[in-house]
C-alpha positions in Angstrom: -154.9 -92.8 -3.6 -158.4 -93.2 -2.2 -160.2 -95.8 -4.3 -163.9 -94.9 -4.8 -165.2 -97.7 -7.0 -166.5 -100.7 -5.0 -165.6 -102.9 -8.0 -161.9 -101.9 -7.8 -161.9 -102.1 -4.0 -163.0 -105.7 -4.4 -160.6 -106.4 -7.2 -157.7 -105.0 -5.1 -158.6 -107.1 -2.1 -158.7 -110.2 -4.3 -155.4 -109.3 -6.0 -153.8 -109.0 -2.6 -155.2 -112.3 -1.4 -153.8 -113.9 -4.6 -150.3 -112.6 -4.0 -150.2 -109.3 -5.8 -148.5 -106.2 -4.4 -150.4 -103.0 -4.4 -148.3 -99.9 -4.2 -150.2 -96.8 -3.1 -149.0 -93.5 -4.5 -150.9 -90.2 -3.8 -152.0 -89.9 -7.4 -152.4 -93.6 -8.5 -152.0 -97.2 -7.5 -149.7 -99.8 -9.0 -150.7 -103.4 -8.9 -148.0 -106.0 -9.5 -148.2 -109.8 -9.6 -144.5 -110.8 -9.4 -145.4 -114.5 -9.8 -147.2 -113.8 -13.1 -145.9 -110.7 -14.9 -147.9 -111.6 -18.0 -151.3 -111.4 -16.2 -152.6 -108.2 -17.6 -155.1 -107.3 -14.8 -152.6 -108.4 -12.2 -150.1 -105.9 -13.5 -151.8 -102.5 -14.1 -152.1 -98.9 -12.9 -155.2 -97.5 -11.4 -155.8 -93.8 -11.9 -158.6 -91.3 -11.2 -160.5 -90.1 -14.3 -158.7 -86.8 -14.5 -155.3 -88.6 -14.7 -156.2 -90.8 -17.7 -154.3 -88.8 -20.3 -151.0 -89.4 -18.5 -151.7 -93.0 -17.6 -150.1 -94.7 -20.6 -146.8 -93.0 -19.8 -147.2 -93.8 -16.2 -147.8 -97.5 -17.1 -144.7 -97.5 -19.3 -142.6 -96.1 -16.5 -143.9 -98.7 -14.0 -143.8 -101.7 -16.3 -141.0 -101.1 -18.9 -140.8 -104.8 -19.9 -144.6 -105.2 -20.4 -146.0 -106.2 -23.7 -149.4 -105.0 -22.8 -151.1 -101.9 -21.5 -153.6 -102.2 -18.6 -155.0 -99.1 -17.0 -157.9 -99.0 -14.6 -159.9 -95.8 -14.2 -161.4 -95.4 -10.8 -164.7 -93.6 -10.3 -168.3 -93.8 -9.5 -169.7 -91.1 -11.8 -170.9 -91.3 -15.4 -173.3 -93.3 -17.5 -173.6 -97.1 -17.2 -174.6 -97.9 -20.7 -172.1 -99.4 -23.2 -172.7 -96.7 -25.7 -171.1 -94.2 -23.4 -168.4 -96.3 -21.8 -167.7 -98.7 -24.6 -164.7 -100.9 -24.2 -162.1 -98.1 -23.6 -159.1 -97.8 -21.4 -159.7 -99.4 -18.0 -162.7 -101.5 -19.2 -162.0 -105.2 -19.3 -162.8 -106.9 -22.6 -166.4 -107.9 -22.8 -167.7 -111.0 -24.5 -170.5 -110.7 -27.0 -171.5 -114.3 -26.2 -175.2 -114.4 -25.1 -175.0 -117.9 -23.6 -172.4 -119.7 -21.6 -169.9 -122.0 -23.4 -170.7 -125.7 -23.6 -169.7 -127.5 -20.4 -167.2 -129.6 -22.4 -165.2 -126.3 -22.9 -164.9 -125.6 -19.2 -161.7 -127.5 -18.3 -161.9 -126.6 -14.7 -165.0 -128.7 -14.4 -163.4 -131.8 -16.0 -160.2 -133.6 -15.5 -159.4 -133.8 -19.2 -160.7 -131.0 -21.4 -162.6 -132.2 -24.5 -162.9 -128.9 -26.2 -161.4 -128.7 -29.7 -158.9 -125.9 -30.2 
């Protein structure tokens, strides 16, 4: 499958560098991260927009043991506003937070996280 979206091209490059396997089928791509099968966006199918209706069944066939559903929709057409695209299939979850979290909640910046859970 020819990937049109620059965002997905970049994501696929980073997934490969991180150890994921990208399987190229004529109609779709399958991305697997064998070292982390529970990583949703490391284990997903990427389809063109016209194939979206069949994508859930395709995902189920490719990932029969998965407890999640992750489908990427490749394309460069359409509107960019959230009212049109929303947070539908293929759209990663978006935070409604308008400011970054407190620095104490960023454990990768500290040796011992101090954020209450």
